[in-house]
C-alpha positions as CSV (number, residue, x, y, z in Angstrom):
1,M,10.4,-10.1,-51.7
2,P,6.7,-10.1,-51.3
3,I,5.0,-8.6,-48.2
4,R,3.5,-11.4,-46.2
5,R,1.7,-11.6,-42.9
6,L,3.8,-13.3,-40.2
7,P,2.4,-16.4,-38.5
8,E,1.0,-16.2,-35.0
9,H,3.8,-18.2,-33.3
10,L,6.5,-16.0,-34.8
11,V,4.6,-12.9,-33.9
12,N,4.4,-14.1,-30.4
13,R,8.2,-14.9,-30.2
14,I,9.0,-11.3,-31.5
15,A,6.9,-9.8,-28.7
16,A,8.5,-12.1,-26.2
17,G,11.9,-10.7,-27.3
18,E,10.7,-7.3,-26.3
19,V,8.9,-8.3,-23.1
20,V,10.8,-11.3,-21.9
21,E,14.6,-10.8,-21.7
22,R,15.5,-13.1,-19.0
23,P,13.8,-15.0,-16.1
24,A,13.5,-11.7,-14.0
25,S,11.4,-10.1,-16.9
26,A,8.9,-13.0,-16.9
27,L,8.6,-13.0,-13.2
28,K,8.1,-9.4,-13.1
29,E,5.1,-9.7,-15.5
30,L,3.6,-12.6,-13.6
31,V,3.9,-10.8,-10.2
32,E,2.4,-7.6,-11.6
33,N,-0.5,-9.6,-12.9
34,A,-1.0,-11.0,-9.4
35,V,-0.9,-7.5,-7.9
36,D,-3.4,-6.3,-10.4
37,A,-5.7,-9.5,-9.4
38,G,-6.0,-8.1,-5.9
39,A,-3.9,-10.5,-4.2
40,T,-3.0,-10.1,-0.5
41,R,-0.2,-12.7,-0.5
42,I,2.1,-13.7,-3.3
43,T,4.6,-16.6,-3.3
44,V,7.3,-17.0,-5.7
45,R,9.7,-20.1,-6.1
46,L,12.7,-20.2,-8.4
47,A,15.0,-23.0,-9.5
48,S,18.4,-22.2,-10.8
49,G,17.7,-18.7,-10.9
50,G,14.4,-18.9,-12.7
51,I,16.2,-20.5,-15.8
52,D,14.8,-24.0,-15.1
53,R,11.7,-22.9,-13.2
54,V,9.5,-19.9,-12.2
55,E,6.3,-20.4,-10.0
56,V,4.1,-17.6,-8.8
57,I,1.1,-18.2,-6.6
58,D,-1.4,-15.6,-5.4
59,D,-4.7,-15.4,-3.7
60,G,-6.2,-13.0,-6.0
61,C,-9.6,-12.8,-7.8
62,G,-8.7,-15.7,-10.3
63,M,-9.9,-16.5,-13.9
64,S,-12.8,-18.5,-15.2
65,P,-11.9,-21.0,-18.1
66,D,-13.0,-18.5,-20.7
67,E,-11.1,-15.7,-19.3
68,M,-7.9,-18.0,-19.0
69,A,-8.2,-18.7,-22.8
70,L,-8.7,-15.0,-23.6
71,A,-5.8,-14.2,-21.3
72,L,-3.4,-16.4,-23.5
73,E,-4.4,-14.4,-26.7
74,R,-2.2,-11.3,-27.6
75,H,-3.5,-8.0,-26.7
76,A,-6.2,-9.2,-24.4
77,T,-6.3,-7.6,-21.0
78,S,-8.7,-6.7,-18.1
79,K,-6.7,-3.7,-17.0
80,L,-8.1,-1.2,-19.6
81,P,-11.9,-0.8,-18.6
82,D,-12.1,1.6,-21.6
83,D,-9.9,2.8,-24.4
84,D,-8.3,5.8,-22.4
85,I,-4.8,4.4,-22.5
86,E,-3.5,7.8,-21.0
87,N,-5.1,7.1,-17.6
88,V,-3.5,3.8,-16.9
89,E,-3.7,3.0,-13.2
90,T,-2.6,-0.8,-13.3
91,L,0.9,-2.2,-13.5
92,G,0.4,-4.5,-16.5
93,F,-2.0,-3.4,-19.3
94,R,-0.5,-4.4,-22.7
95,G,-1.9,-7.9,-22.7
96,E,1.1,-9.6,-24.0
97,A,2.9,-11.2,-21.0
98,L,1.3,-14.4,-20.9
99,P,1.0,-15.3,-24.7
100,S,4.7,-14.1,-25.0
101,I,6.0,-16.2,-22.2
102,A,4.0,-19.3,-23.4
103,S,5.6,-19.0,-26.8
104,V,9.3,-19.5,-25.5
105,A,8.6,-21.8,-22.6
106,R,6.3,-24.5,-21.0
107,L,3.6,-22.7,-19.3
108,T,1.2,-24.2,-16.8
109,I,-1.6,-21.9,-15.6
110,E,-4.3,-22.8,-13.0
111,S,-6.8,-20.5,-11.7
112,R,-10.1,-20.5,-9.7
113,V,-12.7,-18.0,-8.9
114,R,-14.1,-18.2,-5.5
115,G,-17.2,-20.2,-5.5
116,T,-16.3,-22.2,-8.7
117,E,-14.1,-24.9,-9.7
118,G,-10.6,-24.5,-10.8
119,W,-9.1,-24.9,-14.4
120,S,-6.0,-25.5,-16.0
121,K,-4.1,-25.3,-19.2
122,I,-0.6,-26.2,-20.3
123,I,1.1,-24.5,-23.3
124,D,4.6,-25.8,-24.6
125,N,6.3,-23.2,-26.8
126,G,3.1,-21.8,-28.2
127,A,1.3,-25.2,-28.6
128,L,-1.6,-26.3,-26.3
129,L,-0.9,-29.6,-24.7
130,E,-3.8,-30.2,-22.4
131,E,-6.4,-28.6,-20.3
132,G,-8.9,-29.5,-17.8
133,P,-10.2,-29.3,-14.1
134,A,-7.6,-28.4,-11.3
135,A,-7.7,-28.5,-7.6
136,L,-6.4,-25.3,-5.9
137,P,-7.5,-22.6,-3.4
138,P,-9.0,-19.5,-4.9
139,G,-6.3,-17.6,-6.7
140,T,-3.9,-18.3,-9.6
141,R,-0.7,-20.4,-9.9
142,V,1.6,-20.0,-12.9
143,V,4.5,-22.2,-13.7
144,V,7.2,-21.3,-16.3
145,E,9.7,-24.0,-17.0
146,G,12.5,-24.3,-19.4
147,L,12.6,-20.6,-20.5
148,F,14.2,-20.3,-24.0
149,A,14.9,-24.2,-24.0
150,K,13.8,-24.4,-27.6
151,V,15.2,-21.0,-28.5
152,P,19.1,-21.6,-28.3
153,A,20.0,-18.3,-29.7
154,R,18.3,-16.5,-26.7
155,R,19.2,-19.3,-24.1
156,K,23.0,-18.9,-24.5
157,F,22.9,-15.3,-23.7
158,L,21.3,-16.0,-20.2
159,R,23.8,-15.5,-17.3
160,T,24.8,-17.9,-14.5
161,P,21.8,-19.0,-12.2
162,R,23.4,-16.7,-9.5
163,S,23.2,-13.6,-11.7
164,E,19.7,-14.5,-12.9
165,Y,18.5,-14.9,-9.3
166,G,20.0,-11.6,-8.3
167,A,18.0,-9.9,-11.1
168,A,14.8,-11.8,-10.0
169,A,15.4,-11.0,-6.3
170,D,15.8,-7.3,-7.3
171,A,12.5,-7.2,-9.3
172,I,10.7,-8.9,-6.4
173,R,12.2,-6.4,-3.9
174,R,11.0,-3.3,-6.0
175,L,7.5,-4.8,-6.4
176,A,7.4,-5.5,-2.7
177,M,8.4,-2.0,-1.7
178,A,5.7,-0.5,-3.9
179,R,3.0,-2.5,-2.1
180,P,3.6,-2.8,1.5
181,D,-0.1,-3.9,2.0
182,I,0.7,-7.1,0.2
183,G,2.8,-10.1,1.6
184,F,5.8,-11.4,-0.4
185,T,7.7,-14.6,-0.2
186,L,10.6,-15.6,-2.3
187,E,12.2,-19.1,-2.3
188,H,15.1,-20.1,-4.3
189,D,16.2,-23.8,-4.7
190,G,14.0,-24.5,-1.6
191,R,15.5,-21.8,0.7
192,R,13.5,-18.9,1.6
193,N,15.2,-15.6,1.2
194,I,12.7,-12.8,1.2
195,S,9.6,-12.9,3.4
196,V,7.6,-9.7,4.3
197,Q,4.2,-9.5,6.0
198,P,1.3,-7.5,4.8
199,G,0.3,-4.4,6.5
200,E,3.7,-3.0,7.1
201,T,4.4,0.7,6.9
202,R,6.3,1.9,4.0
203,A,9.3,2.7,6.1
204,E,9.3,-0.8,7.6
205,R,9.0,-2.4,4.3
206,V,11.9,-0.5,2.7
207,A,14.2,-1.2,5.7
208,A,13.3,-4.8,5.7
209,L,14.2,-5.1,2.0
210,T,17.3,-3.0,2.2
211,D,19.3,-2.6,5.3
212,R,17.9,-2.6,8.8
213,Q,20.2,0.2,9.9
214,L,18.3,2.5,7.4
215,T,15.6,2.9,10.1
216,E,18.1,4.7,12.2
217,N,20.0,6.5,9.4
218,S,17.3,8.0,7.3
219,V,14.7,10.9,7.0
220,A,11.2,10.6,5.8
221,V,10.3,12.4,2.8
222,D,6.8,14.1,2.3
223,Y,6.6,16.9,-0.1
224,E,4.1,18.4,-2.5
225,R,4.2,20.7,-5.5
226,G,1.0,21.4,-7.5
227,T,-0.6,18.2,-8.2
228,A,2.5,16.0,-7.7
229,K,3.5,14.5,-4.4
230,L,6.7,12.8,-3.3
231,E,7.0,10.4,-0.2
232,G,9.5,7.9,0.8
233,V,12.6,7.3,2.8
234,A,16.1,8.8,2.1
235,S,19.3,8.0,3.9
236,L,21.4,10.6,5.6
237,P,24.6,11.5,3.8
238,T,26.7,9.8,6.3
239,F,24.8,6.4,5.4
240,N,25.8,5.8,1.8
241,R,27.0,3.1,-0.6
242,G,29.6,2.8,-3.3
243,V,27.2,2.0,-6.3
244,A,23.7,3.5,-7.0
245,D,22.0,0.2,-7.1
246,H,20.3,0.9,-3.7
247,Q,18.1,3.7,-5.1
248,Y,14.5,2.6,-5.5
249,L,12.2,4.9,-7.6
250,F,8.6,4.6,-8.2
251,V,6.0,6.4,-10.3
252,N,2.3,6.0,-9.4
253,G,3.2,2.7,-7.6
254,R,5.3,1.4,-10.6
255,P,9.0,0.5,-10.2
256,V,11.0,2.5,-12.8
257,K,14.6,3.1,-13.7
258,D,14.4,6.6,-15.2
259,R,17.4,8.7,-16.0
260,L,15.5,12.1,-15.1
261,L,14.8,10.7,-11.6
262,I,18.2,9.4,-11.0
263,G,19.8,12.6,-12.1
264,A,17.5,14.7,-9.7
265,V,18.6,12.4,-6.9
266,R,22.2,13.0,-7.6
267,G,21.6,16.7,-7.8
268,A,19.9,16.9,-4.4
269,Y,23.0,15.0,-2.7
270,Q,25.8,16.7,-4.8
271,D,26.7,19.0,-2.0
272,L,26.5,16.4,0.6
273,L,28.3,13.4,-0.7
274,A,31.4,12.6,-2.7
275,R,31.0,12.1,-6.4
276,D,31.7,8.4,-6.0
277,R,29.2,7.7,-3.1
278,H,25.5,7.3,-3.3
279,P,22.5,7.4,-1.0
280,V,20.1,4.6,-0.2
281,L,16.6,5.6,-0.7
282,A,13.1,4.6,-1.8
283,L,11.1,7.5,-3.3
284,F,7.4,7.2,-4.4
285,L,6.1,9.9,-6.8
286,T,2.5,10.3,-7.3
287,V,1.3,12.3,-10.4
288,P,-2.1,12.5,-12.3
289,P,-2.2,9.8,-14.9
290,G,-2.4,12.2,-17.7
291,E,0.8,13.9,-16.6
292,V,3.0,10.9,-17.2
293,D,3.3,8.3,-20.2
294,V,4.0,4.8,-18.9
295,N,3.8,3.3,-22.3
296,V,7.2,4.4,-23.5
297,H,9.1,1.0,-23.0
298,P,7.7,-2.6,-23.6
299,A,8.8,-3.6,-20.2
300,K,7.4,-0.1,-18.7
301,T,10.7,0.6,-16.8
302,E,11.0,4.0,-18.4
303,V,8.5,6.8,-18.1
304,R,7.9,10.2,-19.8
305,F,6.7,13.3,-18.0
306,R,4.7,16.2,-19.4
307,E,6.5,18.7,-17.3
308,P,10.1,17.2,-16.6
309,G,11.4,20.3,-15.1
310,N,8.7,20.4,-12.4
311,I,9.3,16.8,-11.5
312,R,13.0,17.3,-11.2
313,G,12.4,20.4,-9.0
314,L,10.1,18.4,-6.8
315,I,12.6,15.6,-6.1
316,V,15.5,18.0,-5.5
317,G,13.3,20.3,-3.4
318,G,11.7,17.4,-1.3
319,L,15.1,15.7,-0.6
320,R,16.9,19.0,0.4
321,H,14.0,20.0,2.5
322,A,13.9,16.7,4.4
323,L,17.7,16.7,4.7
324,D,17.6,20.5,5.8
325,E,15.3,19.5,8.6
326,A,17.5,16.7,9.7
327,G,20.4,19.3,10.0
328,F,22.3,18.3,7.0
329,R,22.7,21.5,5.1
330,S,25.0,22.0,2.0
331,V,26.0,25.4,3.5
332,Q,26.8,25.9,7.2
333,R,24.5,28.4,8.9
334,P,25.2,30.0,12.3
335,S,22.8,28.7,15.0
336,A,20.1,30.9,16.3
337,G,21.5,30.5,19.8
338,A,24.7,31.9,18.7
339,L,23.3,34.9,16.9
340,G,21.2,35.4,20.1
341,N,24.1,35.5,22.4
342,W,26.0,38.0,20.2
343,Q,23.0,40.4,19.8
344,T,21.1,40.2,23.0
345,E,23.8,39.8,25.8
346,P,25.5,43.0,26.1
347,V,29.0,42.7,27.6
348,G,30.1,45.2,30.1
349,A,33.5,45.6,32.0
350,A,34.9,46.6,35.4
351,S,37.9,48.9,35.7
352,G,40.5,47.9,33.3
353,S,38.3,45.7,31.2
354,V,36.0,46.5,28.2
355,S,34.0,49.6,29.1
356,T,31.3,49.3,26.5
357,A,28.4,47.0,26.0
358,S,28.5,46.8,22.3
359,P,29.5,43.7,20.4
360,Q,31.8,45.7,18.3
361,A,33.8,46.8,21.2
362,Y,33.9,43.3,22.6
363,Q,35.3,42.0,19.2
364,Q,37.8,44.8,19.2
365,D,39.2,44.1,22.7
366,Y,39.7,40.4,21.9
367,G,40.8,41.1,18.5
368,Q,43.8,43.1,19.9
369,R,44.6,39.8,21.8
370,G,45.0,38.0,18.6
371,A,41.8,35.8,18.3
372,F,38.1,35.4,19.5
373,F,39.1,33.5,22.5
374,A,37.3,33.3,25.8
375,P,38.2,36.1,28.3
376,S,41.2,35.5,30.5
377,A,40.8,34.7,34.3
378,G,41.5,38.3,35.1
379,S,38.9,39.7,33.1
380,E,35.5,40.7,34.8
381,V,32.2,42.0,33.5
382,A,29.7,44.3,34.9
383,A,27.6,43.2,37.8
384,G,24.4,41.5,36.7
385,Q,25.4,41.2,33.2
386,S,26.5,37.9,31.8
387,S,29.3,37.3,29.0
388,V,28.6,35.1,26.0
389,W,31.0,32.9,27.4
390,D,28.7,32.2,30.5
391,R,26.4,30.2,28.1
392,S,29.0,27.8,26.7
393,P,26.6,24.8,26.9
394,D,24.4,26.6,24.3
395,Y,27.3,28.0,22.1
396,R,31.1,27.6,21.9
397,P,32.6,28.2,18.6
398,A,35.1,25.4,17.7
399,P,38.4,26.4,16.2
400,E,38.3,25.7,12.3
401,G,42.1,25.2,12.0
402,R,45.1,24.1,13.9
403,A,48.6,25.7,13.3
404,E,52.0,25.4,14.9
405,I,54.7,27.9,15.2
406,A,56.5,28.1,11.8
407,D,59.9,27.9,12.8
408,A,61.2,25.4,10.2
409,P,62.7,27.2,7.2
410,V,61.0,26.7,3.9
411,P,62.7,24.3,1.7
412,A,63.8,25.0,-1.9
413,A,61.1,24.3,-4.6
414,A,63.5,22.0,-6.5
415,D,64.0,19.8,-3.3
416,H,60.4,19.7,-1.8
417,P,57.9,21.2,-4.3
418,L,55.0,20.7,-1.8
419,G,56.8,22.8,0.8
420,I,56.6,22.3,4.6
421,A,53.5,21.8,6.6
422,R,52.3,24.7,8.7
423,G,49.0,23.6,9.9
424,Q,45.6,21.8,9.3
425,V,42.3,23.3,8.5
426,A,38.9,21.8,9.5
427,E,40.8,18.6,10.3
428,T,40.8,17.8,6.6
429,Y,43.1,20.0,4.8
430,I,46.9,20.4,5.2
431,V,48.3,23.9,4.7
432,A,52.0,23.9,3.5
433,E,54.3,26.8,2.8
434,A,56.4,26.3,-0.4
435,E,59.1,28.6,-1.7
436,D,56.9,29.7,-4.6
437,G,53.4,30.0,-2.8
438,L,50.9,28.1,-0.6
439,V,49.8,24.4,-1.0
440,I,46.5,22.9,0.2
441,V,46.4,19.2,0.4
442,D,43.2,17.0,0.8
443,Q,44.7,14.6,3.5
444,H,42.2,11.8,2.7
445,A,42.4,11.8,-1.0
446,A,46.0,12.1,-1.0
447,H,46.5,9.2,1.5
448,E,44.1,7.2,-0.5
449,R,46.1,7.6,-3.7
450,L,49.3,6.7,-1.8
451,V,47.8,3.4,-0.4
452,L,46.7,2.5,-4.0
453,E,50.1,3.0,-5.3
454,R,51.5,0.6,-2.4
455,M,48.8,-1.9,-3.2
456,N,49.7,-1.9,-6.9
457,R,53.4,-2.4,-6.1
458,A,52.6,-5.2,-3.8
459,M,50.6,-7.0,-6.4
460,A,53.4,-6.6,-8.9
461,E,55.6,-8.2,-6.4
462,G,53.5,-11.2,-5.9
463,G,50.5,-10.3,-3.7
464,V,49.4,-8.1,-0.7
465,A,50.4,-9.2,2.7
466,S,47.5,-9.8,5.0
467,Q,47.0,-9.3,8.8
468,G,44.7,-11.8,10.6
469,L,41.9,-10.5,12.8
470,L,42.1,-11.6,16.4
471,V,38.4,-12.2,16.3
472,P,37.0,-12.9,12.9
473,E,34.2,-10.5,12.1
474,V,30.8,-11.5,10.6
475,V,29.4,-9.1,8.0
476,E,25.8,-9.4,7.1
477,L,24.8,-8.9,3.4
478,D,22.2,-9.8,0.8
479,E,22.4,-13.4,-0.4
480,S,23.3,-12.0,-4.0
481,A,26.2,-10.0,-2.5
482,C,27.4,-12.9,-0.6
483,D,27.4,-15.1,-3.8
484,A,29.3,-12.5,-5.7
485,L,32.2,-12.3,-3.0
486,E,32.2,-16.2,-2.6
487,E,32.9,-16.5,-6.5
488,R,36.0,-14.0,-6.0
489,I,37.4,-15.3,-2.6
490,G,40.5,-16.7,-4.3
491,E,41.2,-13.4,-6.1
492,L,40.4,-11.3,-2.9
493,T,43.0,-13.5,-1.0
494,E,45.7,-12.2,-3.5
495,L,44.7,-8.7,-2.3
496,G,45.0,-9.5,1.3
497,L,41.5,-10.0,2.1
498,E,40.6,-13.5,3.4
499,L,36.7,-14.3,3.5
500,E,34.6,-17.2,3.9
501,R,30.8,-17.9,3.6
502,F,29.0,-17.9,6.8
503,G,25.5,-18.9,6.1
504,P,23.3,-17.7,3.2
505,K,23.4,-14.0,4.2
506,A,26.8,-13.4,5.8
507,M,30.4,-13.5,5.1
508,L,33.4,-14.2,7.7
509,V,36.3,-11.9,7.5
510,R,39.5,-13.6,8.8
511,A,42.1,-11.2,7.6
512,T,42.5,-7.9,5.9
513,P,45.4,-6.2,4.0
514,A,48.0,-5.4,6.4
515,M,48.8,-2.1,4.8
516,L,45.2,-0.9,5.6
517,G,45.5,-1.2,9.3
518,A,42.7,-1.3,11.6
519,G,39.7,0.1,9.5
520,D,36.0,-0.3,9.0
521,V,35.9,-4.0,8.1
522,K,32.1,-3.9,7.4
523,G,32.3,-0.8,5.3
524,L,35.1,-2.4,3.3
525,V,33.4,-5.7,2.6
526,T,30.1,-4.1,1.8
527,D,31.6,-1.6,-0.7
528,L,33.7,-4.3,-2.3
529,A,30.5,-6.4,-2.7
530,D,28.8,-3.5,-4.3
531,E,31.9,-3.0,-6.7
532,I,32.1,-6.7,-7.7
533,A,28.2,-6.9,-8.3
534,A,28.7,-4.0,-11.1
535,Y,31.3,-6.0,-12.8
536,D,30.9,-8.4,-15.6
537,Q,31.0,-11.8,-14.1
538,H,33.5,-12.9,-16.8
539,L,36.1,-10.2,-15.7
540,S,38.7,-11.2,-13.2
541,L,39.6,-8.7,-10.4
542,K,43.0,-8.2,-11.9
543,E,41.4,-6.7,-15.0
544,K,39.5,-4.3,-12.5
545,L,42.5,-4.1,-10.0
546,D,42.4,-0.2,-10.1
547,H,38.8,-0.1,-9.0
548,V,39.0,-2.8,-6.4
549,A,42.2,-1.6,-5.0
550,A,40.9,1.9,-4.8
551,T,37.9,0.8,-2.7
552,M,40.2,-1.0,-0.3
553,A,42.7,2.1,-0.3
554,C,39.8,4.4,0.6
555,H,39.2,2.3,3.7
556,G,42.6,2.2,4.8
557,S,43.3,6.1,4.3
558,V,43.6,8.8,6.8
559,R,40.1,10.1,7.3
560,A,38.8,13.5,7.1
561,G,38.3,14.8,10.6
562,R,41.4,13.1,11.9
563,V,43.9,15.5,13.6
564,L,47.5,15.0,12.3
565,N,50.7,16.5,13.9
566,V,53.3,18.2,11.9
567,A,55.5,15.2,11.7
568,E,52.6,13.2,10.1
569,M,51.7,16.0,7.9
570,N,55.3,16.4,6.6
571,A,55.6,12.6,6.1
572,L,52.5,12.6,3.9
573,L,53.8,15.6,1.7
574,R,57.3,13.8,1.3
575,E,55.7,10.5,0.2
576,M,53.5,12.4,-2.3
577,E,56.5,14.0,-3.8
578,V,58.2,10.6,-4.7
579,T,55.1,8.6,-5.6
580,P,53.8,8.7,-9.2
581,H,50.3,9.9,-9.9
582,S,50.1,11.3,-6.4
583,G,48.7,14.6,-7.7
584,Q,45.3,12.9,-8.5
585,C,43.2,10.8,-6.2
586,N,41.8,7.5,-7.3
587,H,38.8,9.2,-9.0
588,G,40.9,11.5,-11.1
589,R,40.4,14.6,-8.9
590,P,43.5,16.7,-7.7
591,T,44.8,15.9,-4.2
592,W,46.5,19.4,-3.8
593,V,46.3,22.8,-5.3
594,K,48.9,25.5,-5.2
595,L,48.4,29.2,-4.9
596,G,51.3,31.1,-6.2
597,H,52.3,34.4,-4.7
598,G,50.6,36.2,-7.6
599,D,47.4,34.2,-6.9
600,I,47.5,35.3,-3.3
601,E,48.1,38.9,-4.1
602,K,45.2,38.8,-6.4
603,L,43.0,37.0,-3.7
604,F,43.7,40.1,-1.3
605,G,43.1,42.6,-4.1
606,R,47.0,43.7,-4.0
607,K,48.6,44.8,-7.3
């Protein structure tokens, strides 16, 4: 077959396949053009998630008729003032967006430069239909209709209007975060869903587009290393989500989804969050243009750094520094007040008490009583000298564990392999004595697994029983999250969760699974929305039952930090012994570990 030059319309369609994957891709390109044109306000209107219509209006510099004709040609751009492509400072610069979109849709573009008349062009799938004067305020208006209408092979791969709208809203959300100096408005099928005003601070813009509670549950990030700088907002470890979709990363003002950056965020939080929980954050990385290649991907969503190790260290160091200042450290350190009390407050004693002022003697005296407890009522200190316990408002060590008298005999390993509960450590771990060693149980992970097994049995027997709420609870979510839950209301009812739509951005919870008891309803619904949004829309919840039920079980389990009595601890141990798969939590990690007598002897250096 001889080599031939492809026709122009086919070249444009091939380029469109790289740049325009779905309505959100076209929308992103058009909004980036508006941002680069110096707009202060950008309005976006969508119909059917952008499948039928995408409209972008801006008040930027506009284009003359000659510039408009040139903009519709391939590889024509105003965003590279010279040939130095390594120092790109604008968002779009390839010059392929408009001709690519015009080759697979009906494109109407109207623009006006201040002080001149407006001009309009209409292109239908690569063919110019008409052009002429247009009446509009200064700026540009672009309308894309019937995307892929004449390319059925591409059209059939588009998702439902709700899914396409979710992707388009996410694109607008990311671009709006990157430019808090620009006002953004997003309307879908005549309803306004996003509206942010120009001039907001970065923290205000991020909170407005993610979660208003982020303002009170986040730390500011401001960190520099060499020529690179990291800024943004990061949630505290206690404010997290079930999926990583609420992490927004930017490089030189450009929204990106880069695996290096995502991995660095995971590394910064790995000691502070469970493996299946993710922070909410927006990080803005600024590096010299020559240190990053933004031309790696046609859609410019990936970047390549000249020194990736330095960038990863910057992100990990910046996040840990910000969290460390907020008091969230991966390793618990003694407070300065506590050390000061022990080192600078000598403790004396009257007759019959401790006769030395050294801390070592103080520890020895109370060590003979069995623990570091406060002095008894009969103890006295030397006149004029205060005890460390006199400054209890500044420092009072809390007990790390709770144990009860071990009067119950140890059961045989054949009958009860997990032994009998002896106490609780850090209000999280159950310590049990078995015939062949010591067993340590993670109470939350173990109970979470047991609740999951109960839900699976209930589903096999016809459904999970629900318990109605005395007062239905309203849970506010993003519109796309509400849409995802609304599509699955029938399936969630079988799992015992009764929901109904309560306006465009809220769900009403009428009942929850009875076996979960009284829990965090808002947290449960929010995590379920995140989980469902991550599934393919064609999969039923029964095909993902383990994931959905595991999310529910997590919210119905004994939480870490809850004090259990011996009867509750033993009841948990007995149920674990008879329940399949109770040795692993819902995420595949062990719920308990056993130290044999030999392991304990090695631990203490005994032979």
